[in-house]
C-alpha positions as CSV (number, residue, x, y, z in Angstrom):
1,M,0.0,0.0,0.0
2,T,1.4,3.3,-1.1
3,A,2.0,5.8,1.9
4,P,0.1,9.2,1.3
5,A,2.3,12.1,0.2
6,A,3.7,14.2,2.9
7,T,2.0,17.5,3.4
8,K,4.0,20.4,2.0
9,N,4.5,23.7,3.7
10,L,4.6,27.0,1.7
11,L,8.4,27.3,2.0
12,D,9.5,23.8,1.4
13,P,12.0,23.7,-1.3
14,G,10.6,22.8,-4.8
15,F,8.5,24.1,-7.6
16,E,5.0,22.7,-7.2
17,L,3.1,22.9,-10.5
18,T,-0.3,21.3,-9.6
19,L,-3.3,23.9,-9.2
20,R,-5.7,21.0,-8.3
21,P,-6.3,20.2,-5.6
22,M,-5.6,23.9,-4.7
23,R,-3.7,24.2,-1.4
24,Y,-3.8,27.9,-1.0
25,P,-7.1,29.2,-2.7
26,E,-6.9,32.5,-1.0
27,F,-3.8,33.4,-3.0
28,Y,-5.7,32.4,-6.3
29,E,-8.6,34.8,-5.2
30,R,-6.1,37.5,-4.7
31,Y,-4.9,37.1,-8.2
32,R,-8.4,37.2,-9.6
33,D,-9.2,40.4,-7.7
34,A,-6.1,41.9,-9.0
35,I,-6.9,41.2,-12.5
36,K,-10.1,43.2,-12.1
37,N,-8.0,46.4,-11.0
38,T,-6.2,47.0,-14.4
39,W,-5.3,50.5,-15.2
40,T,-2.9,52.1,-17.7
41,V,-0.5,55.1,-17.7
42,E,-2.4,56.4,-20.7
43,E,-5.5,57.0,-18.4
44,V,-3.5,59.6,-16.3
45,D,-3.7,63.2,-17.5
46,L,-0.7,65.1,-16.5
47,H,-1.3,68.2,-18.7
48,S,-2.5,70.4,-15.8
49,D,0.5,69.5,-13.7
50,V,2.9,71.3,-16.0
51,A,1.2,74.5,-15.3
52,D,1.0,73.7,-11.5
53,L,4.8,73.2,-11.4
54,A,5.5,76.8,-12.5
55,K,3.3,77.9,-9.4
56,L,5.5,76.0,-7.0
57,S,8.0,77.7,-4.6
58,P,11.7,76.7,-4.9
59,G,11.5,74.6,-1.9
60,E,8.4,72.8,-3.4
61,Q,10.1,72.2,-6.6
62,H,13.0,70.7,-4.8
63,L,10.7,68.3,-3.0
64,I,9.0,67.3,-6.3
65,G,12.4,66.7,-8.0
66,R,13.6,64.5,-5.2
67,L,10.2,62.7,-5.0
68,V,10.2,61.7,-8.7
69,A,14.0,60.8,-8.6
70,F,12.9,58.2,-5.8
71,F,9.9,57.0,-7.7
72,A,12.1,56.5,-10.9
73,T,13.9,53.6,-9.3
74,G,11.9,52.4,-6.2
75,D,9.6,50.1,-8.1
76,S,12.2,48.6,-10.2
77,I,14.0,47.6,-6.9
78,V,10.9,45.8,-5.8
79,A,10.4,44.0,-9.0
80,N,13.9,42.6,-9.0
81,N,13.4,41.3,-5.5
82,L,10.0,39.8,-6.5
83,V,11.7,37.9,-9.4
84,L,14.9,37.0,-7.8
85,T,13.8,36.0,-4.4
86,L,9.8,35.8,-3.8
87,Y,9.0,33.8,-7.0
88,K,11.9,31.5,-6.3
89,H,10.9,30.5,-2.7
90,I,7.3,30.7,-2.3
91,N,6.3,27.1,-3.3
92,S,2.7,27.6,-4.5
93,P,1.5,28.0,-7.9
94,E,-1.4,30.0,-6.7
95,A,0.8,32.4,-5.0
96,R,3.1,32.5,-8.1
97,L,0.0,33.5,-10.2
98,Y,-0.5,36.4,-7.8
99,L,3.3,37.3,-8.0
100,S,3.3,37.2,-11.8
101,R,0.5,39.7,-11.8
102,Q,2.1,41.9,-9.2
103,L,5.3,42.1,-11.5
104,F,3.0,43.3,-14.2
105,E,1.8,46.0,-12.0
106,E,5.3,47.0,-10.9
107,A,6.1,47.5,-14.7
108,V,3.1,49.7,-14.9
109,H,4.3,51.8,-12.0
110,V,7.7,52.0,-13.6
111,Q,6.2,53.2,-16.9
112,F,4.0,55.8,-15.0
113,Y,7.2,57.2,-13.2
114,L,9.1,57.3,-16.6
115,T,6.1,59.3,-18.0
116,L,6.2,61.5,-15.1
117,L,9.9,62.3,-15.4
118,D,9.7,62.8,-19.0
119,T,6.7,65.3,-18.4
120,Y,8.0,67.1,-15.2
121,L,11.7,67.3,-16.3
122,P,12.0,68.2,-20.0
123,D,15.8,68.8,-19.8
124,P,17.5,65.5,-20.7
125,D,20.4,66.2,-18.3
126,E,17.9,66.8,-15.4
127,R,16.2,63.5,-16.3
128,A,19.4,61.6,-16.5
129,A,20.3,63.0,-12.9
130,A,17.0,61.8,-11.6
131,F,17.4,58.2,-13.0
132,A,20.8,58.1,-11.5
133,A,19.6,59.1,-8.1
134,V,20.7,56.0,-6.3
135,E,24.3,57.1,-7.2
136,N,24.3,60.7,-6.7
137,I,21.6,61.7,-4.2
138,P,22.7,60.8,-0.7
139,S,19.2,60.5,1.0
140,I,17.9,58.2,-1.9
141,R,21.1,56.4,-2.0
142,E,20.8,55.4,1.6
143,K,17.4,53.9,1.1
144,A,18.5,52.1,-2.0
145,R,21.4,50.5,0.1
146,F,18.9,49.5,2.8
147,C,16.9,47.6,0.2
148,F,20.1,46.0,-1.5
149,R,21.3,44.9,1.9
150,W,18.2,42.8,2.5
151,M,18.3,41.5,-1.1
152,D,21.9,40.6,-0.7
153,S,21.0,38.6,2.5
154,V,19.3,36.0,0.7
155,E,21.1,36.1,-2.5
156,D,23.2,33.0,-1.8
157,I,20.2,30.8,-0.7
158,R,19.3,28.3,-3.4
159,R,16.8,26.3,-1.3
160,L,15.2,27.0,2.1
161,E,16.4,23.8,3.6
162,T,17.1,25.1,7.2
163,K,15.2,27.1,9.6
164,E,17.6,29.8,9.6
165,D,17.3,30.1,5.6
166,R,13.6,30.3,6.2
167,R,14.1,33.2,8.7
168,R,16.3,35.0,6.4
169,F,13.8,34.7,3.6
170,L,11.0,36.0,5.9
171,L,13.0,38.9,6.9
172,N,13.4,39.8,3.3
173,L,9.8,39.4,2.5
174,I,8.9,41.5,5.7
175,C,11.4,44.1,4.6
176,F,10.1,44.6,1.3
177,A,6.3,44.5,2.6
178,A,6.6,46.5,5.7
179,C,9.6,48.8,5.0
180,I,9.7,49.5,1.4
181,E,6.2,49.1,0.1
182,G,4.6,49.8,3.5
183,L,6.8,52.6,4.7
184,F,9.0,54.2,2.1
185,F,6.4,54.4,-0.6
186,Y,3.7,55.5,2.0
187,G,5.9,58.4,3.0
188,A,6.3,59.4,-0.7
189,F,2.5,59.2,-1.1
190,A,2.0,61.6,1.8
191,Y,3.9,64.2,-0.1
192,V,1.6,63.7,-3.1
193,Y,-1.5,64.2,-1.2
194,W,-0.1,67.1,0.8
195,L,0.3,68.8,-2.7
196,R,-3.0,67.7,-3.9
197,S,-4.8,69.0,-0.6
198,R,-3.5,72.5,-1.8
199,G,-5.0,72.0,-5.2
200,L,-1.8,71.1,-7.0
201,L,-0.7,68.2,-9.2
202,H,-3.9,66.4,-9.7
203,G,-2.5,64.3,-12.5
204,L,0.2,63.0,-10.1
205,A,-2.4,62.4,-7.4
206,T,-4.7,60.4,-9.9
207,G,-1.9,58.1,-10.9
208,T,-0.7,57.7,-7.3
209,N,-4.3,56.7,-6.2
210,W,-3.9,53.6,-8.4
211,V,-0.2,52.8,-7.5
212,F,-1.1,53.2,-3.9
213,R,-4.0,50.7,-4.2
214,D,-1.8,48.3,-6.0
215,E,1.1,48.6,-3.4
216,S,-1.2,48.2,-0.5
217,C,-2.5,45.0,-2.0
218,H,1.0,43.8,-2.6
219,M,1.8,44.5,1.2
220,D,-1.4,42.6,2.0
221,F,-0.5,39.6,-0.1
222,A,3.0,39.5,1.6
223,F,1.5,39.7,5.0
224,H,-0.8,36.8,4.3
225,V,2.3,34.8,3.1
226,V,3.8,35.6,6.6
227,D,0.5,34.5,8.3
228,T,0.5,31.2,6.4
229,V,4.1,30.4,7.3
230,R,3.5,31.3,10.8
231,A,0.5,28.9,10.9
232,E,2.6,26.1,9.4
233,E,5.9,26.6,11.2
234,P,5.2,28.7,14.3
235,D,8.7,27.7,15.7
236,L,10.3,30.1,13.1
237,F,8.7,33.1,14.9
238,D,10.8,33.4,18.0
239,E,11.7,36.3,19.9
240,E,14.9,37.0,18.1
241,L,13.0,37.2,14.8
242,G,10.6,39.7,16.4
243,E,13.5,41.8,17.7
244,R,15.2,41.8,14.2
245,V,11.9,42.9,12.5
246,T,11.5,45.8,15.0
247,A,15.2,46.9,14.6
248,M,14.6,46.6,10.7
249,L,11.7,49.0,10.9
250,D,13.3,51.4,13.1
251,E,16.1,51.5,10.7
252,A,13.8,52.1,7.8
253,V,12.1,55.1,9.6
254,E,15.5,56.7,10.1
255,A,16.4,56.2,6.4
256,E,12.9,57.8,5.4
257,L,13.5,60.6,8.0
258,Q,16.9,61.5,6.2
259,F,14.9,61.7,2.9
260,A,12.3,63.9,4.6
261,R,15.1,66.2,5.8
262,D,16.4,66.5,2.2
263,L,12.9,67.1,0.8
264,C,11.5,69.5,3.5
265,G,14.5,71.6,4.3
266,E,13.6,74.1,7.0
267,G,9.8,73.2,6.5
268,L,7.1,73.9,3.9
269,P,3.5,75.1,4.5
270,G,1.9,71.9,6.1
271,M,4.9,69.8,5.7
272,N,8.1,69.4,7.7
273,T,10.4,67.0,9.1
274,E,8.8,66.8,12.6
275,S,5.4,66.0,11.1
276,M,6.9,63.2,8.8
277,R,8.6,61.7,11.9
278,E,5.3,61.2,13.6
279,Y,3.5,60.0,10.4
280,L,6.2,57.5,9.8
281,R,6.4,56.2,13.3
282,C,2.6,55.8,13.3
283,V,2.8,53.9,10.1
284,A,5.6,51.8,11.5
285,D,3.7,50.9,14.6
286,Q,0.8,49.7,12.2
287,R,3.2,47.4,10.4
288,L,4.4,45.9,13.6
289,V,0.9,45.4,15.0
290,R,-0.1,43.7,11.7
291,L,2.9,41.3,12.2
292,G,1.8,40.5,15.7
293,L,4.6,42.6,17.3
294,A,4.2,45.2,20.0
295,P,4.1,48.9,18.8
296,V,7.1,50.9,19.8
297,Y,6.5,54.6,19.0
298,G,2.9,55.5,20.1
299,S,2.7,58.1,17.5
300,Q,-0.5,59.6,16.0
301,N,-1.0,60.6,12.3
302,P,-0.4,64.4,12.2
303,F,-1.8,64.7,8.5
304,A,-5.5,65.3,8.2
305,F,-5.3,65.2,4.5
306,M,-4.2,61.5,4.7
307,E,-7.4,60.6,6.5
308,L,-9.8,62.8,4.3
309,Q,-8.1,62.5,1.0
310,D,-10.6,61.5,-1.8
311,V,-8.8,58.6,-3.2
312,Q,-10.0,55.5,-5.0
313,E,-11.0,52.5,-2.8
314,L,-8.8,52.8,0.2
315,T,-11.2,51.4,2.8
316,N,-10.7,47.7,2.1
317,F,-7.0,47.6,1.6
318,F,-6.6,44.9,4.3
319,E,-9.8,42.9,3.7
320,R,-9.1,41.5,0.3
321,R,-12.2,43.0,-1.3
322,P,-10.9,45.3,-4.0
323,S,-13.9,46.9,-5.8
324,A,-12.7,50.4,-7.2
325,Y,-10.8,51.0,-10.3
326,Q,-11.8,48.1,-12.6
327,V,-11.6,48.7,-16.3
328,A,-13.9,51.4,-17.3
329,V,-15.4,51.9,-13.9
330,E,-14.7,55.1,-11.9
331,G,-15.5,55.8,-8.3
332,S,-14.0,57.1,-4.9
333,V,-14.3,56.7,-1.4
334,A,-12.9,58.3,1.8
335,F,-9.5,57.2,3.2
336,D,-9.7,55.1,6.3
337,D,-7.3,54.6,9.3
338,D,-5.2,52.0,7.7
339,F,-3.0,54.3,5.9
């Protein structure tokens, strides 16, 4: 009599191809939901932004220049880690369907930021400098180094054979979900919505609505992977792992604060480094709580425009019920507490 096949865990080495019977149907549903939320860069109208750029103060123009320079490479870094690490080690064909969709969305984001730079920076030399920001702008270079360090930490792992290998993978996954997509991008989005709250750069804000939606769903997927691994292999989540995650998020907050100092200088109307500090710490606490860890900052969101901003479908980010920007569908709802 043939013994039944051993039950496989999500991070067990291999390359499972069988979709039936489906082991992780929730990942497949996330893939199906993501397909409904298709948008294209051509739908974003940036024409009014050109006139708005001329109205900005020198400090605001500096902020925008730094912001689009970060956007120019941020999503490419995420996409590279997705292909080189996540797709390689998450052993579920349902999850890989979602990851392949996420890769498409990251490509759309890269195209959006390419279009943004071509529109905002007509001078070829300025555009070239923006695309080389990870080499020549210290505050962006520091964030990139943070990302690359966590990518390098798993580069030599071919198979997740040991518990330490799996913990290293989890730290990479959590870094990209909680720190990069969940903190670096959320900080950048706050600057966009601050400008829109003042009636500026509506094209940028429109595209950001959709990028924001995508990134939050990417983060939710990654957290669900963490939940699944925790349920299957609870011994991986020891006290040391929690301490390393908390230290990682603290380092990410400091890197993003360096970026805020660069963008804000001595302060702008309604936007300064101290306010960003409170905002970033508040977001970091949310990420820690979502990961089952204790919050460390106790900060509150200082930006009313982040709670009241009229953006598309932000109430269900963490409920896996996307319903907003489907193809040929328009609509908007209020921003909720899970920013």
